[in-house]
ZALUM-872257 format. One record per residue: x, y, z of N, C-alpha, C in turn; chain; residue in one letter. Coordinates in steps of 0.2 Angstrom, whole numbers, plus 5000, padded with zeros to 4 digits. Each point is the difference from the previous one (the first is absolute). Layout:
<rs>
<r n_x="X" n_y="Y" n_z="Z" ca_x="X" ca_y="Y" ca_z="Z" c_x="X" c_y="Y" c_z="Z" chain="A" resn="a"/>
...
</rs>
This chain:
<rs>
<r n_x="4918" n_y="5092" n_z="4991" ca_x="5006" ca_y="5000" ca_z="5004" c_x="5005" c_y="4997" c_z="4996" chain="A" resn="m"/>
<r n_x="5007" n_y="5002" n_z="5002" ca_x="5005" ca_y="4997" ca_z="4996" c_x="5003" c_y="4994" c_z="5005" chain="A" resn="s"/>
<r n_x="5003" n_y="4996" n_z="4996" ca_x="5003" ca_y="4994" ca_z="5004" c_x="5007" c_y="5002" c_z="5003" chain="A" resn="t"/>
<r n_x="5001" n_y="4998" n_z="5006" ca_x="5006" ca_y="5002" ca_z="5003" c_x="5004" c_y="4994" c_z="5002" chain="A" resn="a"/>
<r n_x="5007" n_y="5001" n_z="5000" ca_x="5005" ca_y="4995" ca_z="5002" c_x="5002" c_y="5002" c_z="5007" chain="A" resn="i"/>
<r n_x="4999" n_y="4995" n_z="5005" ca_x="5002" ca_y="5001" ca_z="5006" c_x="5004" c_y="4995" c_z="5003" chain="A" resn="r"/>
<r n_x="5006" n_y="5001" n_z="5004" ca_x="5003" ca_y="4996" ca_z="5003" c_x="4996" c_y="4997" c_z="5006" chain="A" resn="s"/>
<r n_x="5000" n_y="4994" n_z="5001" ca_x="4995" ca_y="4998" ca_z="5006" c_x="5003" c_y="4993" c_z="5003" chain="A" resn="c"/>
<r n_x="4997" n_y="4998" n_z="5005" ca_x="5002" ca_y="4994" ca_z="5004" c_x="4996" c_y="4994" c_z="4997" chain="A" resn="r"/>
<r n_x="5003" n_y="4994" n_z="5001" ca_x="4997" ca_y="4994" ca_z="4998" c_x="4992" c_y="5000" c_z="5003" chain="A" resn="v"/>
<r n_x="5000" n_y="5002" n_z="5006" ca_x="4993" ca_y="5000" ca_z="5003" c_x="4995" c_y="5005" c_z="4996" chain="A" resn="a"/>
<r n_x="5002" n_y="5005" n_z="4997" ca_x="4996" ca_y="5004" ca_z="4996" c_x="4997" c_y="4997" c_z="4994" chain="A" resn="d"/>
<r n_x="5004" n_y="4996" n_z="4997" ca_x="4998" ca_y="4996" ca_z="4994" c_x="4996" c_y="4994" c_z="5003" chain="A" resn="i"/>
<r n_x="5002" n_y="4997" n_z="5005" ca_x="4996" ca_y="4994" ca_z="5002" c_x="4993" c_y="5002" c_z="5002" chain="A" resn="e"/>
<r n_x="4999" n_y="5006" n_z="5003" ca_x="4994" ca_y="5002" ca_z="5003" c_x="4996" c_y="5004" c_z="4995" chain="A" resn="q"/>
<r n_x="5002" n_y="5001" n_z="4994" ca_x="4996" ca_y="5004" ca_z="4996" c_x="4994" c_y="4996" c_z="4998" chain="A" resn="a"/>
<r n_x="4994" n_y="5004" n_z="5000" ca_x="4994" ca_y="4996" ca_z="4998" c_x="5000" c_y="4997" c_z="4993" chain="A" resn="p"/>
<r n_x="5004" n_y="5002" n_z="4996" ca_x="5000" ca_y="4997" ca_z="4993" c_x="5005" c_y="4995" c_z="4999" chain="A" resn="t"/>
<r n_x="5004" n_y="4998" n_z="5005" ca_x="5006" ca_y="4995" ca_z="4999" c_x="4998" c_y="4994" c_z="4997" chain="A" resn="i"/>
<r n_x="4994" n_y="4997" n_z="5002" ca_x="4998" ca_y="4993" ca_z="4998" c_x="4999" c_y="5001" c_z="4992" chain="A" resn="d"/>
<r n_x="4996" n_y="5005" n_z="4998" ca_x="4999" ca_y="5001" ca_z="4993" c_x="5006" c_y="5001" c_z="4996" chain="A" resn="a"/>
<r n_x="5005" n_y="5004" n_z="5003" ca_x="5006" ca_y="5001" ca_z="4997" c_x="5004" c_y="4994" c_z="4999" chain="A" resn="l"/>
<r n_x="5001" n_y="4996" n_z="5005" ca_x="5003" ca_y="4994" ca_z="5000" c_x="4997" c_y="4995" c_z="4995" chain="A" resn="v"/>
<r n_x="4994" n_y="5000" n_z="5000" ca_x="4996" ca_y="4995" ca_z="4995" c_x="5002" c_y="5002" c_z="4993" chain="A" resn="a"/>
<r n_x="5000" n_y="5007" n_z="4998" ca_x="5001" ca_y="5002" ca_z="4994" c_x="5008" c_y="4999" c_z="4998" chain="A" resn="e"/>
<r n_x="5004" n_y="5001" n_z="5005" ca_x="5007" ca_y="4998" ca_z="4999" c_x="5001" c_y="4993" c_z="4998" chain="A" resn="y"/>
<r n_x="4997" n_y="4996" n_z="5004" ca_x="5001" ca_y="4992" ca_z="4999" c_x="4997" c_y="4998" c_z="4993" chain="A" resn="v"/>
<r n_x="4995" n_y="5003" n_z="4998" ca_x="4997" ca_y="4999" ca_z="4993" c_x="5005" c_y="5002" c_z="4995" chain="A" resn="e"/>
<r n_x="5003" n_y="5005" n_z="5001" ca_x="5005" ca_y="5002" ca_z="4994" c_x="5007" c_y="4998" c_z="5001" chain="A" resn="e"/>
<r n_x="5002" n_y="4999" n_z="5006" ca_x="5007" ca_y="4998" ca_z="5001" c_x="5001" c_y="4994" c_z="5005" chain="A" resn="a"/>
<r n_x="4995" n_y="4997" n_z="5001" ca_x="5001" ca_y="4994" ca_z="5005" c_x="5004" c_y="4994" c_z="4997" chain="A" resn="g"/>
<r n_x="5002" n_y="4996" n_z="5004" ca_x="5003" ca_y="4994" ca_z="4998" c_x="4996" c_y="4994" c_z="5002" chain="A" resn="v"/>
<r n_x="4996" n_y="4997" n_z="4995" ca_x="4995" ca_y="4995" ca_z="5002" c_x="5002" c_y="4994" c_z="5004" chain="A" resn="p"/>
<r n_x="5006" n_y="4998" n_z="4999" ca_x="5003" ca_y="4995" ca_z="5003" c_x="5001" c_y="5001" c_z="5008" chain="A" resn="e"/>
<r n_x="5000" n_y="5006" n_z="5002" ca_x="5001" ca_y="5002" ca_z="5007" c_x="4994" c_y="5001" c_z="5003" chain="A" resn="m"/>
<r n_x="4994" n_y="4999" n_z="4997" ca_x="4994" ca_y="5000" ca_z="5003" c_x="4997" c_y="5007" c_z="5001" chain="A" resn="g"/>
<r n_x="4995" n_y="5001" n_z="5004" ca_x="4997" ca_y="5006" ca_z="5001" c_x="5004" c_y="5005" c_z="5004" chain="A" resn="p"/>
<r n_x="4999" n_y="5007" n_z="4999" ca_x="5004" ca_y="5005" ca_z="5003" c_x="4999" c_y="4999" c_z="5008" chain="A" resn="a"/>
<r n_x="5005" n_y="5000" n_z="5003" ca_x="5001" ca_y="5000" ca_z="5008" c_x="5005" c_y="5004" c_z="5002" chain="A" resn="n"/>
<r n_x="4999" n_y="5007" n_z="5000" ca_x="5005" ca_y="5005" ca_z="5002" c_x="5002" c_y="4998" c_z="5007" chain="A" resn="p"/>
<r n_x="5007" n_y="5000" n_z="5001" ca_x="5003" ca_y="4998" ca_z="5007" c_x="5001" c_y="5007" c_z="5003" chain="A" resn="q"/>
<r n_x="4995" n_y="5003" n_z="5003" ca_x="5001" ca_y="5007" ca_z="5003" c_x="5005" c_y="5000" c_z="5006" chain="A" resn="w"/>
<r n_x="5000" n_y="4995" n_z="5004" ca_x="5005" ca_y="5000" ca_z="5005" c_x="5007" c_y="5000" c_z="4998" chain="A" resn="e"/>
<r n_x="5001" n_y="4996" n_z="4994" ca_x="5007" ca_y="5000" ca_z="4997" c_x="5002" c_y="5007" c_z="4997" chain="A" resn="q"/>
<r n_x="4995" n_y="5003" n_z="4997" ca_x="5001" ca_y="5006" ca_z="4997" c_x="5002" c_y="5005" c_z="5006" chain="A" resn="y"/>
<r n_x="4996" n_y="5000" n_z="5006" ca_x="5001" ca_y="5004" ca_z="5005" c_x="5007" c_y="4999" c_z="5003" chain="A" resn="r"/>
<r n_x="5002" n_y="4994" n_z="5001" ca_x="5007" ca_y="4998" ca_z="5002" c_x="5006" c_y="5003" c_z="4996" chain="A" resn="q"/>
<r n_x="4999" n_y="4999" n_z="4993" ca_x="5004" ca_y="5003" ca_z="4995" c_x="5001" c_y="5008" c_z="5001" chain="A" resn="l"/>
<r n_x="4994" n_y="5003" n_z="5001" ca_x="4999" ca_y="5007" ca_z="5001" c_x="5004" c_y="5002" c_z="5006" chain="A" resn="e"/>
<r n_x="4999" n_y="4997" n_z="5006" ca_x="5003" ca_y="5001" ca_z="5006" c_x="5007" c_y="5000" c_z="5000" chain="A" resn="a"/>
<r n_x="5003" n_y="4995" n_z="4996" ca_x="5007" ca_y="4999" ca_z="4999" c_x="5003" c_y="5006" c_z="4995" chain="A" resn="a"/>
<r n_x="4996" n_y="5004" n_z="4997" ca_x="5002" ca_y="5005" ca_z="4995" c_x="5001" c_y="4997" c_z="4993" chain="A" resn="g"/>
<r n_x="4998" n_y="4994" n_z="4999" ca_x="5001" ca_y="4997" ca_z="4993" c_x="4994" c_y="5001" c_z="4995" chain="A" resn="h"/>
<r n_x="4995" n_y="5002" n_z="5003" ca_x="4994" ca_y="5001" ca_z="4995" c_x="4997" c_y="5007" c_z="5001" chain="A" resn="l"/>
<r n_x="4998" n_y="5003" n_z="4995" ca_x="4997" ca_y="5007" ca_z="5000" c_x="4994" c_y="4999" c_z="4995" chain="A" resn="h"/>
<r n_x="4994" n_y="5004" n_z="5002" ca_x="4994" ca_y="4999" ca_z="4997" c_x="4998" c_y="5007" c_z="4997" chain="A" resn="c"/>
<r n_x="4997" n_y="5000" n_z="4994" ca_x="4997" ca_y="5006" ca_z="4997" c_x="4993" c_y="4998" c_z="4998" chain="A" resn="f"/>
<r n_x="4995" n_y="5004" n_z="5001" ca_x="4993" ca_y="4999" ca_z="4998" c_x="4998" c_y="5005" c_z="4995" chain="A" resn="g"/>
<r n_x="4996" n_y="4998" n_z="4995" ca_x="4997" ca_y="5005" ca_z="4996" c_x="4993" c_y="5001" c_z="5002" chain="A" resn="a"/>
<r n_x="4998" n_y="5006" n_z="5002" ca_x="4994" ca_y="5001" ca_z="5003" c_x="4996" c_y="5005" c_z="4996" chain="A" resn="w"/>
<r n_x="4994" n_y="4998" n_z="4999" ca_x="4995" ca_y="5005" ca_z="4997" c_x="4995" c_y="5002" c_z="5005" chain="A" resn="d"/>
<r n_x="5002" n_y="5006" n_z="5003" ca_x="4997" ca_y="5002" ca_z="5006" c_x="5002" c_y="4995" c_z="5005" chain="A" resn="d"/>
<r n_x="4995" n_y="4997" n_z="5003" ca_x="5002" ca_y="4995" ca_z="5006" c_x="5000" c_y="4993" c_z="4997" chain="A" resn="e"/>
<r n_x="4999" n_y="4999" n_z="4994" ca_x="5000" ca_y="4993" ca_z="4997" c_x="5006" c_y="4998" c_z="4997" chain="A" resn="t"/>
<r n_x="5003" n_y="4994" n_z="5003" ca_x="5006" ca_y="4997" ca_z="4997" c_x="4999" c_y="4997" c_z="4993" chain="A" resn="l"/>
<r n_x="5003" n_y="5003" n_z="4995" ca_x="4999" ca_y="4997" ca_z="4993" c_x="5007" c_y="4998" c_z="4997" chain="A" resn="v"/>
<r n_x="5005" n_y="5000" n_z="5004" ca_x="5007" ca_y="4997" ca_z="4998" c_x="5004" c_y="4999" c_z="5006" chain="A" resn="g"/>
<r n_x="5005" n_y="4996" n_z="4999" ca_x="5005" ca_y="4999" ca_z="5005" c_x="5007" c_y="4998" c_z="4998" chain="A" resn="m"/>
<r n_x="5005" n_y="5001" n_z="5003" ca_x="5007" ca_y="4999" ca_z="4998" c_x="5004" c_y="4998" c_z="5007" chain="A" resn="c"/>
<r n_x="5002" n_y="4994" n_z="5000" ca_x="5004" ca_y="4998" ca_z="5006" c_x="5007" c_y="4999" c_z="4997" chain="A" resn="f"/>
<r n_x="5005" n_y="5004" n_z="5003" ca_x="5007" ca_y="5000" ca_z="4998" c_x="5004" c_y="4996" c_z="5005" chain="A" resn="v"/>
<r n_x="5003" n_y="4995" n_z="4998" ca_x="5004" ca_y="4996" ca_z="5005" c_x="5008" c_y="5002" c_z="4998" chain="A" resn="l"/>
<r n_x="5003" n_y="5002" n_z="5006" ca_x="5007" ca_y="5002" ca_z="4999" c_x="5004" c_y="4994" c_z="5002" chain="A" resn="i"/>
<r n_x="5005" n_y="4997" n_z="4996" ca_x="5003" ca_y="4994" ca_z="5001" c_x="5007" c_y="5001" c_z="4997" chain="A" resn="s"/>
<r n_x="5004" n_y="4994" n_z="4999" ca_x="5006" ca_y="5000" ca_z="4996" c_x="5001" c_y="4994" c_z="4997" chain="A" resn="s"/>
<r n_x="5004" n_y="4999" n_z="4995" ca_x="5002" ca_y="4994" ca_z="4997" c_x="5006" c_y="4998" c_z="5003" chain="A" resn="v"/>
<r n_x="5000" n_y="4995" n_z="5004" ca_x="5006" ca_y="4998" ca_z="5004" c_x="5006" c_y="4998" c_z="4995" chain="A" resn="p"/>
<r n_x="4999" n_y="4997" n_z="4994" ca_x="5005" ca_y="4998" ca_z="4996" c_x="5004" c_y="5006" c_z="4997" chain="A" resn="h"/>
<r n_x="4997" n_y="5006" n_z="4999" ca_x="5003" ca_y="5006" ca_z="4998" c_x="5001" c_y="5005" c_z="5005" chain="A" resn="f"/>
<r n_x="4997" n_y="4999" n_z="5006" ca_x="5000" ca_y="5006" ca_z="5005" c_x="4997" c_y="5006" c_z="4998" chain="A" resn="g"/>
<r n_x="4995" n_y="5000" n_z="4996" ca_x="4997" ca_y="5006" ca_z="4997" c_x="4993" c_y="5001" c_z="5003" chain="A" resn="v"/>
<r n_x="4999" n_y="5005" n_z="5004" ca_x="4993" ca_y="5001" ca_z="5003" c_x="4995" c_y="5003" c_z="4994" chain="A" resn="p"/>
<r n_x="4994" n_y="4998" n_z="5001" ca_x="4995" ca_y="5002" ca_z="4994" c_x="4993" c_y="5001" c_z="5003" chain="A" resn="f"/>
<r n_x="4996" n_y="5003" n_z="4997" ca_x="4993" ca_y="5001" ca_z="5002" c_x="4996" c_y="4995" c_z="4995" chain="A" resn="a"/>
<r n_x="4995" n_y="4996" n_z="5003" ca_x="4996" ca_y="4996" ca_z="4996" c_x="4993" c_y="5002" c_z="5001" chain="A" resn="s"/>
<r n_x="4996" n_y="5000" n_z="4994" ca_x="4993" ca_y="5002" ca_z="5001" c_x="4997" c_y="4993" c_z="5001" chain="A" resn="l"/>
<r n_x="4999" n_y="4999" n_z="5007" ca_x="4997" ca_y="4993" ca_z="5002" c_x="4993" c_y="5000" c_z="4997" chain="A" resn="e"/>
<r n_x="4996" n_y="5005" n_z="5001" ca_x="4993" ca_y="5001" ca_z="4997" c_x="4999" c_y="5006" c_z="4997" chain="A" resn="t"/>
<r n_x="4998" n_y="5001" n_z="4994" ca_x="4999" ca_y="5006" ca_z="4997" c_x="4993" c_y="4999" c_z="4996" chain="A" resn="f"/>
<r n_x="4995" n_y="5004" n_z="5001" ca_x="4994" ca_y="4999" ca_z="4997" c_x="4995" c_y="5006" c_z="5001" chain="A" resn="f"/>
<r n_x="4997" n_y="5002" n_z="4994" ca_x="4995" ca_y="5005" ca_z="5000" c_x="4994" c_y="4997" c_z="4997" chain="A" resn="v"/>
<r n_x="4994" n_y="5002" n_z="5002" ca_x="4994" ca_y="4997" ca_z="4997" c_x="4999" c_y="5003" c_z="4993" chain="A" resn="t"/>
<r n_x="4997" n_y="4995" n_z="4996" ca_x="4999" ca_y="5003" ca_z="4993" c_x="4996" c_y="5006" c_z="5000" chain="A" resn="k"/>
<r n_x="4995" n_y="5001" n_z="5004" ca_x="4996" ca_y="5006" ca_z="5000" c_x="5004" c_y="5006" c_z="5001" chain="A" resn="s"/>
<r n_x="5006" n_y="5000" n_z="5003" ca_x="5004" ca_y="5006" ca_z="5002" c_x="5007" c_y="5000" c_z="4996" chain="A" resn="h"/>
<r n_x="5001" n_y="4996" n_z="4995" ca_x="5006" ca_y="5001" ca_z="4996" c_x="5001" c_y="5006" c_z="4996" chain="A" resn="r"/>
<r n_x="4995" n_y="5002" n_z="4997" ca_x="5000" ca_y="5006" ca_z="4996" c_x="5002" c_y="5006" c_z="5004" chain="A" resn="a"/>
<r n_x="5004" n_y="5004" n_z="4997" ca_x="5002" ca_y="5006" ca_z="5004" c_x="5007" c_y="5000" c_z="5003" chain="A" resn="g"/>
<r n_x="5003" n_y="4994" n_z="4999" ca_x="5007" ca_y="4999" ca_z="5002" c_x="5001" c_y="4999" c_z="5008" chain="A" resn="g"/>
<r n_x="4995" n_y="4997" n_z="5003" ca_x="5001" ca_y="4999" ca_z="5007" c_x="5005" c_y="4994" c_z="5001" chain="A" resn="i"/>
<r n_x="5000" n_y="4995" n_z="4996" ca_x="5005" ca_y="4995" ca_z="5000" c_x="5007" c_y="5002" c_z="4999" chain="A" resn="g"/>
<r n_x="5001" n_y="5005" n_z="4996" ca_x="5007" ca_y="5003" ca_z="4999" c_x="5002" c_y="5004" c_z="5006" chain="A" resn="l"/>
<r n_x="4995" n_y="5003" n_z="5003" ca_x="5002" ca_y="5004" ca_z="5006" c_x="5002" c_y="4995" c_z="5006" chain="A" resn="r"/>
<r n_x="4996" n_y="4995" n_z="5000" ca_x="5002" ca_y="4995" ca_z="5005" c_x="5007" c_y="4997" c_z="4999" chain="A" resn="l"/>
<r n_x="5001" n_y="4998" n_z="4994" ca_x="5007" ca_y="4998" ca_z="4998" c_x="5005" c_y="5005" c_z="5002" chain="A" resn="l"/>
<r n_x="4999" n_y="5006" n_z="4998" ca_x="5005" ca_y="5005" ca_z="5001" c_x="5001" c_y="5001" c_z="5008" chain="A" resn="r"/>
<r n_x="4995" n_y="4999" n_z="5004" ca_x="5001" ca_y="5001" ca_z="5007" c_x="5004" c_y="4994" c_z="5003" chain="A" resn="t"/>
<r n_x="4999" n_y="4994" n_z="4997" ca_x="5004" ca_y="4995" ca_z="5002" c_x="5007" c_y="5001" c_z="4998" chain="A" resn="a"/>
<r n_x="5002" n_y="5002" n_z="4994" ca_x="5006" ca_y="5002" ca_z="4998" c_x="5003" c_y="5005" c_z="5004" chain="A" resn="e"/>
<r n_x="4996" n_y="5005" n_z="5002" ca_x="5003" ca_y="5005" ca_z="5005" c_x="5002" c_y="4998" c_z="5006" chain="A" resn="g"/>
<r n_x="4997" n_y="4995" n_z="5003" ca_x="5001" ca_y="4997" ca_z="5006" c_x="5007" c_y="4996" c_z="4999" chain="A" resn="l"/>
<r n_x="5001" n_y="4997" n_z="4995" ca_x="5006" ca_y="4996" ca_z="4999" c_x="5006" c_y="5005" c_z="4999" chain="A" resn="a"/>
<r n_x="4999" n_y="5006" n_z="4997" ca_x="5005" ca_y="5005" ca_z="5000" c_x="5002" c_y="5003" c_z="5007" chain="A" resn="r"/>
<r n_x="4994" n_y="5001" n_z="5004" ca_x="5001" ca_y="5002" ca_z="5006" c_x="5005" c_y="4996" c_z="5004" chain="A" resn="h"/>
<r n_x="5000" n_y="4994" n_z="4999" ca_x="5004" ca_y="4995" ca_z="5004" c_x="5007" c_y="4999" c_z="4996" chain="A" resn="y"/>
<r n_x="5001" n_y="5003" n_z="4995" ca_x="5006" ca_y="5000" ca_z="4996" c_x="5001" c_y="4994" c_z="4996" chain="A" resn="g"/>
<r n_x="4994" n_y="4997" n_z="4999" ca_x="5000" ca_y="4993" ca_z="4995" c_x="5000" c_y="5002" c_z="4993" chain="A" resn="l"/>
<r n_x="5004" n_y="4996" n_z="4996" ca_x="5000" ca_y="5001" ca_z="4993" c_x="4996" c_y="4996" c_z="4996" chain="A" resn="k"/>
<r n_x="4997" n_y="4995" n_z="5003" ca_x="4996" ca_y="4995" ca_z="4996" c_x="4993" c_y="4999" c_z="5003" chain="A" resn="h"/>
<r n_x="4995" n_y="4999" n_z="4996" ca_x="4993" ca_y="4999" ca_z="5001" c_x="4998" c_y="4994" c_z="4996" chain="A" resn="v"/>
<r n_x="4998" n_y="4995" n_z="5003" ca_x="4997" ca_y="4994" ca_z="4997" c_x="4993" c_y="4999" c_z="5000" chain="A" resn="m"/>
<r n_x="4997" n_y="4998" n_z="4995" ca_x="4993" ca_y="4999" ca_z="5000" c_x="4998" c_y="4994" c_z="4996" chain="A" resn="a"/>
<r n_x="4995" n_y="4996" n_z="5002" ca_x="4997" ca_y="4995" ca_z="4996" c_x="4993" c_y="5002" c_z="4997" chain="A" resn="t"/>
<r n_x="4999" n_y="4997" n_z="4995" ca_x="4993" ca_y="5001" ca_z="4997" c_x="4998" c_y="4994" c_z="4996" chain="A" resn="a"/>
<r n_x="4994" n_y="4999" n_z="5000" ca_x="4997" ca_y="4994" ca_z="4996" c_x="5001" c_y="5001" c_z="4993" chain="A" resn="p"/>
<r n_x="5002" n_y="4995" n_z="4996" ca_x="5001" ca_y="5001" ca_z="4993" c_x="4994" c_y="5003" c_z="4997" chain="A" resn="a"/>
<r n_x="5002" n_y="5004" n_z="4995" ca_x="4994" ca_y="5004" ca_z="4996" c_x="4995" c_y="5004" c_z="5005" chain="A" resn="e"/>
<r n_x="5002" n_y="5002" n_z="5005" ca_x="4996" ca_y="5004" ca_z="5005" c_x="5001" c_y="5007" c_z="4998" chain="A" resn="s"/>
<r n_x="4996" n_y="5004" n_z="5003" ca_x="5000" ca_y="5008" ca_z="4999" c_x="5007" c_y="5002" c_z="5003" chain="A" resn="a"/>
<r n_x="5002" n_y="4997" n_z="5006" ca_x="5006" ca_y="5002" ca_z="5003" c_x="5006" c_y="4998" c_z="4995" chain="A" resn="l"/>
<r n_x="5000" n_y="4994" n_z="4997" ca_x="5005" ca_y="4998" ca_z="4996" c_x="5001" c_y="5005" c_z="4994" chain="A" resn="s"/>
<r n_x="4995" n_y="5003" n_z="4998" ca_x="5001" ca_y="5005" ca_z="4995" c_x="5003" c_y="5007" c_z="5003" chain="A" resn="v"/>
<r n_x="4998" n_y="5002" n_z="5006" ca_x="5002" ca_y="5006" ca_z="5003" c_x="5007" c_y="5000" c_z="5002" chain="A" resn="v"/>
<r n_x="5002" n_y="4995" n_z="5003" ca_x="5007" ca_y="5000" ca_z="5003" c_x="5005" c_y="5001" c_z="4994" chain="A" resn="l"/>
<r n_x="5000" n_y="4997" n_z="4994" ca_x="5006" ca_y="5002" ca_z="4996" c_x="4999" c_y="5007" c_z="4997" chain="A" resn="p"/>
<r n_x="4994" n_y="5003" n_z="5000" ca_x="5000" ca_y="5007" ca_z="4998" c_x="5003" c_y="5004" c_z="5005" chain="A" resn="r"/>
<r n_x="5000" n_y="4998" n_z="5007" ca_x="5003" ca_y="5004" ca_z="5005" c_x="5008" c_y="4998" c_z="5001" chain="A" resn="r"/>
<r n_x="5003" n_y="4996" n_z="4996" ca_x="5007" ca_y="4999" ca_z="5000" c_x="5002" c_y="4993" c_z="5003" chain="A" resn="g"/>
<r n_x="4995" n_y="4996" n_z="5002" ca_x="5001" ca_y="4994" ca_z="5002" c_x="5002" c_y="4995" c_z="4995" chain="A" resn="y"/>
<r n_x="5004" n_y="4995" n_z="5001" ca_x="5002" ca_y="4995" ca_z="4995" c_x="4998" c_y="4993" c_z="5002" chain="A" resn="r"/>
<r n_x="4998" n_y="4996" n_z="4996" ca_x="4999" ca_y="4993" ca_z="5002" c_x="5007" c_y="4997" c_z="5002" chain="A" resn="e"/>
<r n_x="5001" n_y="4998" n_z="5006" ca_x="5007" ca_y="4997" ca_z="5002" c_x="5000" c_y="4993" c_z="5001" chain="A" resn="s"/>
<r n_x="4994" n_y="4997" n_z="5002" ca_x="4999" ca_y="4993" ca_z="5002" c_x="4993" c_y="4998" c_z="4999" chain="A" resn="n"/>
<r n_x="4999" n_y="4994" n_z="4999" ca_x="4993" ca_y="4997" ca_z="5000" c_x="4999" c_y="4996" c_z="5006" chain="A" resn="r"/>
<r n_x="4994" n_y="5000" n_z="5003" ca_x="4998" ca_y="4996" ca_z="5005" c_x="4997" c_y="4994" c_z="4998" chain="A" resn="v"/>
<r n_x="5002" n_y="4994" n_z="5003" ca_x="4997" ca_y="4994" ca_z="4998" c_x="4997" c_y="4997" c_z="5006" chain="A" resn="y"/>
<r n_x="4995" n_y="4996" n_z="5000" ca_x="4996" ca_y="4997" ca_z="5005" c_x="4999" c_y="4993" c_z="4999" chain="A" resn="l"/>
<r n_x="5001" n_y="4996" n_z="5005" ca_x="4999" ca_y="4993" ca_z="4999" c_x="4996" c_y="4998" c_z="5007" chain="A" resn="r"/>
<r n_x="4995" n_y="4996" n_z="4999" ca_x="4996" ca_y="4998" ca_z="5006" c_x="5003" c_y="4993" c_z="5001" chain="A" resn="v"/>
<r n_x="5003" n_y="4999" n_z="5006" ca_x="5003" ca_y="4993" ca_z="5002" c_x="4994" c_y="4996" c_z="5002" chain="A" resn="l"/>
<r n_x="5000" n_y="4994" n_z="4997" ca_x="4995" ca_y="4995" ca_z="5002" c_x="5004" c_y="4994" c_z="5004" chain="A" resn="d"/>
<r n_x="4997" n_y="4995" n_z="5001" ca_x="5003" ca_y="4994" ca_z="5004" c_x="5004" c_y="4996" c_z="4996" chain="A" resn="d"/>
<r n_x="5005" n_y="5002" n_z="4996" ca_x="5004" ca_y="4996" ca_z="4996" c_x="5004" c_y="4995" c_z="5004" chain="A" resn="e"/>
</rs>
């Protein structure tokens, strides 16, 4: 079977039998240890979806979820520019060959175009597979994300 990209609801991702394994692999590769273990906030995702700000795509190998992309539609208040942000973008290592990740990325970009957006932002862990793919697709590094864990100073 070939892997297909499908627009789906948050519930489809949340209820996929492989979601726990997919999230575990995502965290292993792209997690932020200081934030603790993965704890997807499904209700928050559903609220964003209901408000029209979040769109989901799944990569499905038959009925097995092997990748996901959550696209958040927002704006930068300082510039007044709407944009699409890849809030979550991940494909299992076992399904990356064959271009499924690029197809998933193109699908997210197509959604942005559908809404008339000119900008797509994505974050990627330093030196990850995604950090190699994005520049090849025309993305440029525009900012760096820094994290500080606040203690009881």
